C-alpha positions in Angstrom: -70.2 -44.7 44.1 -68.7 -45.5 40.7 -66.1 -47.9 42.1 -68.1 -49.2 45.0 -67.4 -52.9 45.7 -70.4 -55.2 45.2 -71.3 -57.8 47.8 -70.0 -61.3 47.0 -71.3 -64.5 48.4 -69.1 -66.9 50.3 -69.4 -69.4 47.6 -68.3 -66.9 45.0 -65.4 -65.9 47.2 -64.3 -69.5 47.2 -64.4 -69.5 43.4 -62.6 -66.2 43.0 -59.8 -66.6 45.5 -57.8 -69.4 43.8 -57.9 -67.6 40.5 -56.7 -64.3 42.0 -53.9 -66.0 43.9 -52.8 -67.9 40.7 -52.8 -64.8 38.6 -50.8 -62.9 41.2 -48.2 -65.6 41.4 -47.8 -65.8 37.6 -47.6 -62.1 37.4 -45.0 -61.9 40.1 -42.9 -64.7 38.5 -43.1 -63.0 35.1 -42.1 -59.6 36.5 -39.3 -60.7 38.8 -37.9 -63.3 36.4 -37.9 -66.1 39.0 -36.6 -69.3 37.6 -38.9 -71.8 39.2 -36.6 -74.8 38.8 -33.6 -73.2 40.5 -35.3 -70.5 42.7 -32.8 -67.9 41.5 -33.7 -64.3 41.1 -32.8 -62.6 37.8 -32.1 -59.0 38.5 -33.7 -57.8 35.4 -35.9 -55.1 36.9 -34.6 -51.5 36.6 -34.3 -49.8 40.0 -35.8 -46.8 38.4 -38.9 -48.8 37.6 -39.2 -50.0 41.2 -38.8 -46.4 42.5 -41.4 -45.2 40.0 -43.8 -47.9 41.2 -43.2 -46.7 44.8 -44.0 -43.1 43.6 -47.2 -44.3 42.1 -48.3 -45.6 45.5 -47.6 -42.3 47.2 -50.3 -40.9 49.3 -49.6 -37.4 48.0 -52.2 -36.9 45.3 -51.7 -33.1 44.9 -50.7 -31.8 41.5 -46.9 -31.3 41.1 -45.7 -28.2 39.4 -42.7 -28.1 37.1 -39.4 -26.9 38.8 -39.6 -23.2 39.4 -35.9 -22.6 39.0 -35.7 -21.1 42.5 -34.2 -22.5 45.7 -35.1 -21.9 49.3 -32.6 -22.5 52.1 -34.3 -22.8 55.5 -32.4 -22.3 58.7 -33.8 -23.4 62.1 -33.3 -21.6 65.4 -32.3 -22.6 68.9 -34.3 -25.1 70.8 -35.5 -26.7 67.5 -34.2 -28.5 64.5 -34.9 -28.6 60.7 -38.1 -30.5 61.3 -39.7 -27.3 62.5 -39.9 -26.3 58.8 -41.8 -29.4 57.7 -45.1 -27.7 56.8 -43.3 -24.8 55.1 -41.2 -27.3 53.1 -44.3 -29.1 51.8 -45.9 -25.8 50.7 -42.8 -24.7 48.9 -42.3 -28.0 47.1 -45.8 -27.9 45.8 -44.9 -24.7 44.1 -42.0 -26.3 42.4 -39.3 -24.8 44.5 -36.1 -26.7 45.4 -35.8 -26.7 49.2 -33.0 -27.5 51.6 -33.3 -27.3 55.4 -30.0 -27.3 57.2 -29.3 -29.0 60.5 -27.2 -26.6 62.5 -24.7 -27.9 65.1 -25.6 -24.9 67.4 -22.0 -25.0 68.7 -21.1 -21.4 67.8 -22.4 -18.7 65.6 -19.3 -19.1 63.4 -19.9 -22.8 63.1 -23.5 -22.4 62.2 -22.7 -19.7 59.6 -20.1 -21.9 58.1 -22.4 -24.9 57.8 -25.1 -22.7 56.1 -22.5 -21.2 53.7 -21.5 -24.7 52.7 -25.1 -25.6 52.0 -25.6 -22.3 50.1 -22.5 -23.0 47.9 -23.4 -26.7 47.3 -24.5 -28.2 44.0 -28.0 -28.6 45.6 -28.6 -24.9 45.5 -27.3 -23.7 42.2 -29.3 -20.7 41.0 -31.2 -17.9 42.8 -31.8 -18.8 46.4 -34.0 -17.2 49.2 -32.7 -17.8 52.7 -35.2 -18.0 55.6 -34.3 -18.1 59.2 -36.3 -18.7 62.3 -35.3 -17.3 65.7 -31.5 -17.7 66.1 -31.5 -18.8 62.5 -32.0 -15.2 61.5 -28.5 -14.3 62.9 -27.1 -17.3 60.9 -28.6 -16.2 57.5 -27.5 -12.6 58.2 -23.9 -13.8 58.1 -24.2 -16.7 55.7 -25.8 -14.8 52.8 -23.1 -12.1 52.9 -21.3 -12.1 49.5 -23.1 -15.2 48.2 -23.8 -14.7 44.5 -26.9 -16.9 44.5 -28.6 -15.2 47.5 -31.5 -13.1 46.4 -33.5 -12.3 49.5 -33.8 -12.9 53.2 -36.9 -13.9 55.2 -36.9 -13.6 59.0 -39.5 -15.5 61.0 -39.7 -14.3 64.6 -35.9 -14.0 64.2 -32.8 -12.1 65.2 -31.3 -9.7 62.6 -28.1 -8.4 64.2 -25.9 -5.7 62.7 -22.2 -6.1 62.1 -20.3 -6.4 65.4 -23.4 -7.0 67.4 -24.2 -10.1 69.4 -27.6 -11.5 70.2 -27.3 -10.1 73.8 -26.3 -6.7 72.3 -29.3 -6.4 70.0 -31.6 -7.7 72.8 -30.8 -4.7 74.9 -33.0 -2.6 72.5 -36.2 -4.0 74.3 -37.3 -5.5 77.6 -36.3 -9.1 78.3 -38.8 -11.7 76.8 -41.4 -13.1 79.1 -40.0 -16.7 79.1 -36.3 -15.9 79.6 -36.3 -17.4 83.1 -37.1 -20.8 81.6 -33.9 -21.0 79.5 -31.6 -23.1 81.7 -28.5 -25.3 81.4 -29.3 -28.4 79.5 -28.0 -32.0 79.8 -25.1 -31.0 77.6 -22.3 -29.1 79.3 -22.0 -25.5 78.1 -25.4 -25.7 76.3 -28.7 -24.2 77.1 -32.3 -25.3 76.4 -35.8 -24.4 77.5 -37.0 -26.3 80.6 -39.1 -29.0 79.0 -41.8 -28.6 81.6 -42.3 -25.0 80.4 -41.5 -25.4 76.8 -45.1 -25.6 75.5 -46.2 -22.3 77.1 -42.9 -20.6 76.6 -42.1 -21.5 73.0 -45.2 -23.0 71.4 -48.3 -21.8 73.3 -50.5 -22.0 70.2 -49.2 -25.4 69.0 -51.3 -28.5 69.6 -50.3 -29.5 73.2 -49.4 -33.1 72.2 -47.1 -31.8 69.5 -45.6 -29.1 71.7 -44.7 -31.7 74.3 -42.9 -33.7 71.6 -41.1 -30.6 70.6 -40.1 -30.0 74.2 -38.2 -33.3 74.5 -36.7 -33.2 71.1 -35.4 -29.7 71.2 -31.8 -29.2 70.3 -29.7 -27.4 73.0 -27.5 -24.4 71.9 -24.1 -23.4 73.1 -24.1 -20.4 75.5 -21.4 -18.7 73.4 -23.8 -18.4 70.4 -25.5 -15.6 72.3 -22.3 -13.5 72.9 -20.4 -14.0 69.6 -20.3 -10.9 67.4 -22.0 -11.0 64.0 -20.0 -10.4 60.9 -21.0 -8.2 57.9 -24.8 -8.2 57.6 -26.4 -9.5 54.4 -29.5 -7.5 55.0 -27.5 -4.3 54.2 -27.5 -5.4 50.5 -30.3 -7.9 50.1 -34.1 -7.2 50.3 -35.7 -8.6 53.5 -39.1 -9.7 54.7 -40.0 -10.1 58.4 -42.8 -11.9 60.3 -43.4 -10.4 63.8 -44.9 -12.8 66.3 -47.1 -10.7 68.5 -47.5 -13.3 71.2 -43.8 -14.2 71.2 -42.4 -15.0 74.7 -38.9 -16.0 73.5 -38.1 -12.8 71.6 -39.8 -9.6 72.7 -42.2 -8.6 69.9 -41.0 -5.0 70.3 -37.5 -6.2 69.6 -38.7 -7.9 66.5 -40.3 -4.7 65.3 -37.1 -2.8 66.0 -35.0 -5.2 64.0 -37.5 -5.4 61.1 -37.6 -1.6 60.9 -33.8 -1.3 61.1 -33.2 -3.6 58.2 -35.9 -2.0 56.1 -37.9 -5.3 55.9 -41.4 -5.7 54.4 -43.2 -6.7 57.6 -46.3 -8.6 58.6 -47.5 -9.1 62.2 -49.5 -12.2 63.3 -50.9 -13.4 66.6 -48.3 -16.1 66.9 -46.1 -17.7 69.5 -42.4 -18.1 68.8 -43.1 -21.2 66.9 -44.2 -19.3 63.8 -43.0 -21.9 61.2 -45.2 -24.5 62.9 -48.2 -22.3 63.4 -48.2 -20.1 60.3 -46.4 -22.0 57.5 -48.6 -20.4 54.8 -47.7 -17.0 55.9 -44.0 -17.8 55.9 -44.2 -19.5 52.5 -46.0 -16.4 51.3 -43.1 -14.2 52.4 -40.7 -16.5 50.5 -42.9 -16.2 47.4 -42.9 -12.4 47.8 -39.1 -12.5 47.8 -39.0 -14.6 44.6 -41.5 -12.3 42.9 -39.5 -9.3 43.9 -36.4 -10.8 42.3 -38.4 -11.6 39.1 -39.5 -8.0 38.8 -36.0 -6.6 39.4 
């Protein structure tokens, strides 16, 4: 190889080491402005230069595109948190998109919509923004994007898309109960539900690496029971174009219910052999739907 290290004898190492150490010390003193006599540190290094140096040591060697001018707001669902979007975030950032993943309190639908509206209206997301919601997060973006001037499209990943005046329980009546409903139980937090951790991998993330699924099981975020019975407000999908990923192996939301909601909102739809954990299992597909929403806006 071009930069392959050549073997060095022990005697040569003895000769090289003192020189290398001396040079490093002199370089360090010169760069940090250390006064040898007093031992004081002159703060002459720009913090920006230090950060730039850290950036140069980053393990991410992929090419970085110029900012696209588009934002993506990601909203997680029940029994998860914003980290469920990690792989999707990485893909979107490589395309130059500005991304924000909110951390929902999961205390009520109204609370979660309010937090998402605050994020959407923040200085972080000025300009055209696509909202993507997973699972319960679909109900959140349905309410949060309503009337938002910067919202340009909605992406639903194995998600709820309620109509105005409809709760999650109401919309769920349009299909048979999901297979894993019996594993949703009271959590360690009073008034909040979660998936029994012992059954979480097979119920929520059957196609996720088992070790990762077990971690997800014990880090899942419980959701208030009242989130399932609160009525949704005006639905953003009535005015915004929508895209939908149906998870054909979903045990948390009946795939037939997902198809019903996707059809009702007039979404461009794809179906994949996926568990409920579609952002973890199919990040490229979800990133592709978000890209489709951006391209649709560009052509409009």
